[in-house]
PDB file of the backbone (N, CA, C, O) and the ligand in Angstrom, with CONECT records:
HET     ZN  A 101       1
ATOM      1  N   UNK A   1      39.008 104.137 151.557  1.00  0.00           N
ATOM      2  CA  UNK A   1      38.406 104.394 150.243  1.00  0.00           C
ATOM      3  C   UNK A   1      39.066 103.521 149.184  1.00  0.00           C
ATOM      4  O   UNK A   1      40.190 103.049 149.360  1.00  0.00           O
ATOM      5  N   UNK A   2      38.354 103.315 148.090  1.00  0.00           N
ATOM      6  CA  UNK A   2      38.924 102.586 146.975  1.00  0.00           C
ATOM      7  C   UNK A   2      38.688 101.092 147.023  1.00  0.00           C
ATOM      8  O   UNK A   2      39.304 100.337 146.270  1.00  0.00           O
ATOM      9  N   UNK A   3      37.796 100.657 147.908  1.00  0.00           N
ATOM     10  CA  UNK A   3      37.484  99.233 147.947  1.00  0.00           C
ATOM     11  C   UNK A   3      36.141  98.996 147.260  1.00  0.00           C
ATOM     12  O   UNK A   3      35.088  98.997 147.898  1.00  0.00           O
ATOM     13  N   UNK A   4      36.203  98.796 145.963  1.00  0.00           N
ATOM     14  CA  UNK A   4      34.956  98.628 145.218  1.00  0.00           C
ATOM     15  C   UNK A   4      34.816  97.187 144.725  1.00  0.00           C
ATOM     16  O   UNK A   4      34.953  96.904 143.535  1.00  0.00           O
ATOM     17  N   UNK A   5      34.543  96.297 145.655  1.00  0.00           N
ATOM     18  CA  UNK A   5      34.349  94.908 145.289  1.00  0.00           C
ATOM     19  C   UNK A   5      32.857  94.610 145.234  1.00  0.00           C
ATOM     20  O   UNK A   5      32.073  95.175 145.998  1.00  0.00           O
ATOM     21  N   UNK A   6      32.475  93.726 144.333  1.00  0.00           N
ATOM     22  CA  UNK A   6      31.064  93.360 144.269  1.00  0.00           C
ATOM     23  C   UNK A   6      30.701  92.587 145.527  1.00  0.00           C
ATOM     24  O   UNK A   6      31.499  91.802 146.039  1.00  0.00           O
ATOM     25  N   UNK A   7      29.511  92.811 146.009  1.00  0.00           N
ATOM     26  CA  UNK A   7      29.086  92.190 147.246  1.00  0.00           C
ATOM     27  C   UNK A   7      28.817  90.706 147.101  1.00  0.00           C
ATOM     28  O   UNK A   7      28.248  90.249 146.110  1.00  0.00           O
ATOM     29  N   UNK A   8      29.239  89.968 148.110  1.00  0.00           N
ATOM     30  CA  UNK A   8      28.927  88.544 148.152  1.00  0.00           C
ATOM     31  C   UNK A   8      27.443  88.407 148.469  1.00  0.00           C
ATOM     32  O   UNK A   8      26.957  88.987 149.440  1.00  0.00           O
ATOM     33  N   UNK A   9      26.727  87.643 147.658  1.00  0.00           N
ATOM     34  CA  UNK A   9      25.311  87.455 147.902  1.00  0.00           C
ATOM     35  C   UNK A   9      24.457  88.393 147.088  1.00  0.00           C
ATOM     36  O   UNK A   9      23.290  88.100 146.827  1.00  0.00           O
ATOM     37  N   UNK A  10      25.014  89.515 146.682  1.00  0.00           N
ATOM     38  CA  UNK A  10      24.347  90.494 145.830  1.00  0.00           C
ATOM     39  C   UNK A  10      23.005  90.978 146.371  1.00  0.00           C
ATOM     40  O   UNK A  10      22.214  91.571 145.638  1.00  0.00           O
ATOM     41  N   UNK A  11      22.748  90.724 147.652  1.00  0.00           N
ATOM     42  CA  UNK A  11      21.525  91.232 148.258  1.00  0.00           C
ATOM     43  C   UNK A  11      21.712  92.657 148.716  1.00  0.00           C
ATOM     44  O   UNK A  11      22.719  93.292 148.402  1.00  0.00           O
ATOM     45  N   UNK A  12      20.760  93.154 149.445  1.00  0.00           N
ATOM     46  CA  UNK A  12      20.896  94.508 149.956  1.00  0.00           C
ATOM     47  C   UNK A  12      21.997  94.547 151.004  1.00  0.00           C
ATOM     48  O   UNK A  12      22.030  93.741 151.935  1.00  0.00           O
ATOM     49  N   UNK A  13      22.885  95.495 150.828  1.00  0.00           N
ATOM     50  CA  UNK A  13      23.929  95.660 151.827  1.00  0.00           C
ATOM     51  C   UNK A  13      23.335  96.433 152.995  1.00  0.00           C
ATOM     52  O   UNK A  13      22.804  97.531 152.826  1.00  0.00           O
ATOM     53  N   UNK A  14      23.430  95.858 154.150  1.00  0.00           N
ATOM     54  CA  UNK A  14      22.857  96.513 155.311  1.00  0.00           C
ATOM     55  C   UNK A  14      23.856  97.467 155.927  1.00  0.00           C
ATOM     56  O   UNK A  14      25.003  97.116 156.202  1.00  0.00           O
ATOM     57  N   UNK A  15      23.392  98.668 156.133  1.00  0.00           N
ATOM     58  CA  UNK A  15      24.224  99.648 156.812  1.00  0.00           C
ATOM     59  C   UNK A  15      23.428 100.248 157.967  1.00  0.00           C
ATOM     60  O   UNK A  15      22.198 100.275 157.949  1.00  0.00           O
ATOM     61  N   UNK A  16      24.143 100.717 158.948  1.00  0.00           N
ATOM     62  CA  UNK A  16      23.521 101.360 160.088  1.00  0.00           C
ATOM     63  C   UNK A  16      22.736 102.574 159.593  1.00  0.00           C
ATOM     64  O   UNK A  16      23.286 103.436 158.907  1.00  0.00           O
ATOM     65  N   UNK A  17      21.469 102.639 159.938  1.00  0.00           N
ATOM     66  CA  UNK A  17      20.625 103.736 159.438  1.00  0.00           C
ATOM     67  C   UNK A  17      20.948 105.052 160.107  1.00  0.00           C
ATOM     68  O   UNK A  17      20.469 106.102 159.680  1.00  0.00           O
ATOM     69  N   UNK A  18      21.734 105.008 161.126  1.00  0.00           N
ATOM     70  CA  UNK A  18      22.101 106.241 161.810  1.00  0.00           C
ATOM     71  C   UNK A  18      23.451 106.773 161.349  1.00  0.00           C
ATOM     72  O   UNK A  18      23.564 107.945 160.990  1.00  0.00           O
ATOM     73  N   UNK A  19      24.480 105.923 161.353  1.00  0.00           N
ATOM     74  CA  UNK A  19      25.828 106.404 161.041  1.00  0.00           C
ATOM     75  C   UNK A  19      26.358 105.866 159.723  1.00  0.00           C
ATOM     76  O   UNK A  19      27.392 106.336 159.248  1.00  0.00           O
ATOM     77  N   UNK A  20      25.671 104.880 159.108  1.00  0.00           N
ATOM     78  CA  UNK A  20      26.095 104.385 157.799  1.00  0.00           C
ATOM     79  C   UNK A  20      27.160 103.316 157.849  1.00  0.00           C
ATOM     80  O   UNK A  20      27.687 102.922 156.809  1.00  0.00           O
ATOM     81  N   UNK A  21      27.490 102.836 159.040  1.00  0.00           N
ATOM     82  CA  UNK A  21      28.494 101.786 159.157  1.00  0.00           C
ATOM     83  C   UNK A  21      27.951 100.484 158.584  1.00  0.00           C
ATOM     84  O   UNK A  21      26.766 100.179 158.714  1.00  0.00           O
ATOM     85  N   UNK A  22      28.838  99.718 157.947  1.00  0.00           N
ATOM     86  CA  UNK A  22      28.427  98.459 157.354  1.00  0.00           C
ATOM     87  C   UNK A  22      28.082  97.449 158.440  1.00  0.00           C
ATOM     88  O   UNK A  22      28.779  97.348 159.450  1.00  0.00           O
ATOM     89  N   UNK A  23      27.011  96.709 158.227  1.00  0.00           N
ATOM     90  CA  UNK A  23      26.575  95.740 159.227  1.00  0.00           C
ATOM     91  C   UNK A  23      26.845  94.325 158.767  1.00  0.00           C
ATOM     92  O   UNK A  23      26.657  93.991 157.598  1.00  0.00           O
ATOM     93  N   UNK A  24      27.280  93.510 159.683  1.00  0.00           N
ATOM     94  CA  UNK A  24      27.500  92.091 159.412  1.00  0.00           C
ATOM     95  C   UNK A  24      26.547  91.300 160.301  1.00  0.00           C
ATOM     96  O   UNK A  24      26.056  91.815 161.306  1.00  0.00           O
ATOM     97  N   UNK A  25      26.285  90.037 159.927  1.00  0.00           N
ATOM     98  CA  UNK A  25      25.365  89.232 160.751  1.00  0.00           C
ATOM     99  C   UNK A  25      25.813  89.123 162.204  1.00  0.00           C
ATOM    100  O   UNK A  25      24.988  88.932 163.098  1.00  0.00           O
ATOM    101  N   UNK A  26      27.108  89.243 162.440  1.00  0.00           N
ATOM    102  CA  UNK A  26      27.623  89.136 163.804  1.00  0.00           C
ATOM    103  C   UNK A  26      27.474  90.439 164.560  1.00  0.00           C
ATOM    104  O   UNK A  26      27.372  90.463 165.786  1.00  0.00           O
ATOM    105  N   UNK A  27      27.463  91.518 163.803  1.00  0.00           N
ATOM    106  CA  UNK A  27      27.410  92.823 164.461  1.00  0.00           C
ATOM    107  C   UNK A  27      26.246  93.618 163.907  1.00  0.00           C
ATOM    108  O   UNK A  27      26.409  94.456 163.019  1.00  0.00           O
ATOM    109  N   UNK A  28      25.086  93.347 164.438  1.00  0.00           N
ATOM    110  CA  UNK A  28      23.904  94.046 163.963  1.00  0.00           C
ATOM    111  C   UNK A  28      22.949  94.231 165.129  1.00  0.00           C
ATOM    112  O   UNK A  28      22.778  93.338 165.959  1.00  0.00           O
ATOM    113  N   UNK A  29      22.342  95.382 165.178  1.00  0.00           N
ATOM    114  CA  UNK A  29      21.397  95.665 166.249  1.00  0.00           C
ATOM    115  C   UNK A  29      20.066  96.040 165.609  1.00  0.00           C
ATOM    116  O   UNK A  29      19.951  97.070 164.944  1.00  0.00           O
ATOM    117  N   UNK A  30      19.062  95.191 165.817  1.00  0.00           N
ATOM    118  CA  UNK A  30      17.755  95.439 165.213  1.00  0.00           C
ATOM    119  C   UNK A  30      16.850  96.108 166.229  1.00  0.00           C
ATOM    120  O   UNK A  30      16.704  95.653 167.364  1.00  0.00           O
ATOM    121  N   UNK A  31      16.259  97.183 165.796  1.00  0.00           N
ATOM    122  CA  UNK A  31      15.385  97.941 166.690  1.00  0.00           C
ATOM    123  C   UNK A  31      14.080  98.244 165.964  1.00  0.00           C
ATOM    124  O   UNK A  31      14.088  98.716 164.827  1.00  0.00           O
ATOM    125  N   UNK A  32      12.969  97.973 166.622  1.00  0.00           N
ATOM    126  CA  UNK A  32      11.676  98.190 165.992  1.00  0.00           C
ATOM    127  C   UNK A  32      11.121  99.548 166.386  1.00  0.00           C
ATOM    128  O   UNK A  32      10.984  99.866 167.567  1.00  0.00           O
ATOM    129  N   UNK A  33      10.803 100.349 165.357  1.00  0.00           N
ATOM    130  CA  UNK A  33      10.215 101.669 165.598  1.00  0.00           C
ATOM    131  C   UNK A  33       8.907 101.751 164.830  1.00  0.00           C
ATOM    132  O   UNK A  33       8.881 101.575 163.612  1.00  0.00           O
ATOM    133  N   UNK A  34       7.832 102.017 165.539  1.00  0.00           N
ATOM    134  CA  UNK A  34       6.498 102.099 164.923  1.00  0.00           C
ATOM    135  C   UNK A  34       6.160 100.867 164.087  1.00  0.00           C
ATOM    136  O   UNK A  34       5.553 100.983 163.023  1.00  0.00           O
ATOM    137  N   UNK A  35       6.548  99.696 164.565  1.00  0.00           N
ATOM    138  CA  UNK A  35       6.219  98.455 163.883  1.00  0.00           C
ATOM    139  C   UNK A  35       7.122  98.105 162.723  1.00  0.00           C
ATOM    140  O   UNK A  35       6.958  97.050 162.110  1.00  0.00           O
ATOM    141  N   UNK A  36       8.087  98.979 162.403  1.00  0.00           N
ATOM    142  CA  UNK A  36       9.007  98.698 161.308  1.00  0.00           C
ATOM    143  C   UNK A  36      10.395  98.410 161.869  1.00  0.00           C
ATOM    144  O   UNK A  36      10.852  99.055 162.812  1.00  0.00           O
ATOM    145  N   UNK A  37      11.053  97.421 161.262  1.00  0.00           N
ATOM    146  CA  UNK A  37      12.376  97.050 161.754  1.00  0.00           C
ATOM    147  C   UNK A  37      13.444  97.941 161.143  1.00  0.00           C
ATOM    148  O   UNK A  37      13.462  98.179 159.936  1.00  0.00           O
ATOM    149  N   UNK A  38      14.323  98.422 161.989  1.00  0.00           N
ATOM    150  CA  UNK A  38      15.441  99.243 161.535  1.00  0.00           C
ATOM    151  C   UNK A  38      16.736  98.600 162.016  1.00  0.00           C
ATOM    152  O   UNK A  38      16.784  97.974 163.075  1.00  0.00           O
ATOM    153  N   UNK A  39      17.788  98.770 161.210  1.00  0.00           N
ATOM    154  CA  UNK A  39      19.041  98.108 161.519  1.00  0.00           C
ATOM    155  C   UNK A  39      20.134  99.112 161.865  1.00  0.00           C
ATOM    156  O   UNK A  39      20.321 100.125 161.191  1.00  0.00           O
ATOM    157  N   UNK A  40      20.840  98.794 162.929  1.00  0.00           N
ATOM    158  CA  UNK A  40      21.901  99.689 163.398  1.00  0.00           C
ATOM    159  C   UNK A  40      23.129  98.879 163.794  1.00  0.00           C
ATOM    160  O   UNK A  40      23.090  97.652 163.889  1.00  0.00           O
ATOM    161  N   UNK A  41      24.229  99.612 164.024  1.00  0.00           N
ATOM    162  CA  UNK A  41      25.465  98.940 164.400  1.00  0.00           C
ATOM    163  C   UNK A  41      25.538  98.749 165.907  1.00  0.00           C
ATOM    164  O   UNK A  41      26.269  97.892 166.403  1.00  0.00           O
ATOM    165  N   UNK A  42      24.777  99.553 166.621  1.00  0.00           N
ATOM    166  CA  UNK A  42      24.823  99.450 168.072  1.00  0.00           C
ATOM    167  C   UNK A  42      23.565 100.078 168.670  1.00  0.00           C
ATOM    168  O   UNK A  42      22.790 100.744 167.984  1.00  0.00           O
ATOM    169  N   UNK A  43      23.389  99.847 169.952  1.00  0.00           N
ATOM    170  CA  UNK A  43      22.216 100.357 170.649  1.00  0.00           C
ATOM    171  C   UNK A  43      22.208 101.887 170.643  1.00  0.00           C
ATOM    172  O   UNK A  43      21.158 102.522 170.547  1.00  0.00           O
ATOM    173  N   UNK A  44      23.387 102.448 170.747  1.00  0.00           N
ATOM    174  CA  UNK A  44      23.499 103.907 170.771  1.00  0.00           C
ATOM    175  C   UNK A  44      22.913 104.525 169.503  1.00  0.00           C
ATOM    176  O   UNK A  44      22.160 105.497 169.570  1.00  0.00           O
ATOM    177  N   UNK A  45      23.260 103.957 168.354  1.00  0.00           N
ATOM    178  CA  UNK A  45      22.768 104.467 167.075  1.00  0.00           C
ATOM    179  C   UNK A  45      21.254 104.301 166.976  1.00  0.00           C
ATOM    180  O   UNK A  45      20.564 105.164 166.432  1.00  0.00           O
ATOM    181  N   UNK A  46      20.745 103.201 167.499  1.00  0.00           N
ATOM    182  CA  UNK A  46      19.306 102.946 167.458  1.00  0.00           C
ATOM    183  C   UNK A  46      18.551 104.039 168.204  1.00  0.00           C
ATOM    184  O   UNK A  46      17.535 104.547 167.728  1.00  0.00           O
ATOM    185  N   UNK A  47      19.057 104.387 169.366  1.00  0.00           N
ATOM    186  CA  UNK A  47      18.390 105.417 170.165  1.00  0.00           C
ATOM    187  C   UNK A  47      18.546 106.798 169.536  1.00  0.00           C
ATOM    188  O   UNK A  47      17.631 107.621 169.567  1.00  0.00           O
ATOM    189  N   UNK A  48      19.728 107.031 168.966  1.00  0.00           N
ATOM    190  CA  UNK A  48      19.991 108.303 168.305  1.00  0.00           C
ATOM    191  C   UNK A  48      19.032 108.488 167.128  1.00  0.00           C
ATOM    192  O   UNK A  48      18.469 109.567 166.940  1.00  0.00           O
ATOM    193  N   UNK A  49      18.851 107.426 166.340  1.00  0.00           N
ATOM    194  CA  UNK A  49      17.969 107.462 165.179  1.00  0.00           C
ATOM    195  C   UNK A  49      16.518 107.693 165.604  1.00  0.00           C
ATOM    196  O   UNK A  49      15.802 108.485 164.991  1.00  0.00           O
ATOM    197  N   UNK A  50      16.101 107.007 166.640  1.00  0.00           N
ATOM    198  CA  UNK A  50      14.743 107.128 167.141  1.00  0.00           C
ATOM    199  C   UNK A  50      14.474 108.553 167.624  1.00  0.00           C
ATOM    200  O   UNK A  50      13.386 109.096 167.432  1.00  0.00           O
ATOM    201  N   UNK A  51      15.469 109.132 168.243  1.00  0.00           N
ATOM    202  CA  UNK A  51      15.336 110.502 168.741  1.00  0.00           C
ATOM    203  C   UNK A  51      15.174 111.465 167.584  1.00  0.00           C
ATOM    204  O   UNK A  51      14.324 112.355 167.619  1.00  0.00           O
ATOM    205  N   UNK A  52      16.000 111.285 166.549  1.00  0.00           N
ATOM    206  CA  UNK A  52      15.924 112.161 165.360  1.00  0.00           C
ATOM    207  C   UNK A  52      14.561 112.033 164.698  1.00  0.00           C
ATOM    208  O   UNK A  52      13.986 113.017 164.234  1.00  0.00           O
ATOM    209  N   UNK A  53      14.047 110.795 164.663  1.00  0.00           N
ATOM    210  CA  UNK A  53      12.765 110.519 164.042  1.00  0.00           C
ATOM    211  C   UNK A  53      11.654 111.269 164.771  1.00  0.00           C
ATOM    212  O   UNK A  53      10.741 111.811 164.148  1.00  0.00           O
ATOM    213  N   UNK A  54      11.744 111.292 166.067  1.00  0.00           N
ATOM    214  CA  UNK A  54      10.723 111.970 166.862  1.00  0.00           C
ATOM    215  C   UNK A  54      10.771 113.472 166.681  1.00  0.00           C
ATOM    216  O   UNK A  54       9.735 114.135 166.648  1.00  0.00           O
ATOM    217  N   UNK A  55      11.969 114.003 166.563  1.00  0.00           N
ATOM    218  CA  UNK A  55      12.126 115.452 166.365  1.00  0.00           C
ATOM    219  C   UNK A  55      11.573 115.861 164.998  1.00  0.00           C
ATOM    220  O   UNK A  55      10.935 116.905 164.859  1.00  0.00           O
ATOM    221  N   UNK A  56      11.830 115.017 163.988  1.00  0.00           N
ATOM    222  CA  UNK A  56      11.385 115.296 162.621  1.00  0.00           C
ATOM    223  C   UNK A  56       9.864 115.305 162.512  1.00  0.00           C
ATOM    224  O   UNK A  56       9.287 115.995 161.672  1.00  0.00           O
ATOM    225  N   UNK A  57       9.230 114.519 163.382  1.00  0.00           N
ATOM    226  CA  UNK A  57       7.768 114.440 163.289  1.00  0.00           C
ATOM    227  C   UNK A  57       7.085 115.564 164.048  1.00  0.00           C
ATOM    228  O   UNK A  57       5.857 115.639 164.067  1.00  0.00           O
TER     229      UNK A  57
HETATM  230 ZN    ZN A 101      25.793 103.224 163.779  1.00  0.00          ZN2+
END
């Protein structure tokens, strides 16, 4: 905690949609669900998110 630096690039900061971990270009897992791209930190999170999505629907 306590690291409040302005982001380089000032674009959208990508975080894992499942666990909220920060994503870097080297460590990113893109998974397409229903034609929309979602970003995760790993394959595990992608599947976990997809499962939650199905339960919610
Ligand atoms: Zn994750």
